[in-house]
N, C-alpha and C positions, 0 to 999 in steps of 0.2 A: 355208827355212833362215834367213831373217832373223829370223823369230819365235823360233826356237830360240836364237839368239845373244843376242836382246834379253832373253828370259827367263833365260838363264844369267847375264848381266850383272846383271839386276835381282835375282836371287836372291843373287848375290855381294854386292851393295850392301846389301841388307836383312841378310844374315848378318854383314857387317862391322859394321853399326851395332849389332845385337844383341850381338855379342861385346864391343864397347866398353862397352855397358851393363853386361854381366856382369862385366867386368873392373873397372870403377870401383866396383861395388857388391859387391865380393868378400866372400863370407860371408853375404849377405843376398839373398833371392829378390826380383827385381823384380815389381811388380805389373803388371797388364794395362795400367792407365792410364799408367804410366811408360814401358812399351814403346811404346805408341801415341804418346805425346808425343816420345819420342826419334825415331821414324821420321818424324814430321811436321816436326820442327824442321830437320833436316839437310838 
């Protein structure tokens, strides 16, 4: 049960970071390097 909760929270965290990237780069597709950099920084 703890693994399920941890994976859901981790998935939400990653999704929130990627959504922020897409909103900041509206109209431009982010490259893989930009996504990896954003996930590492925060």
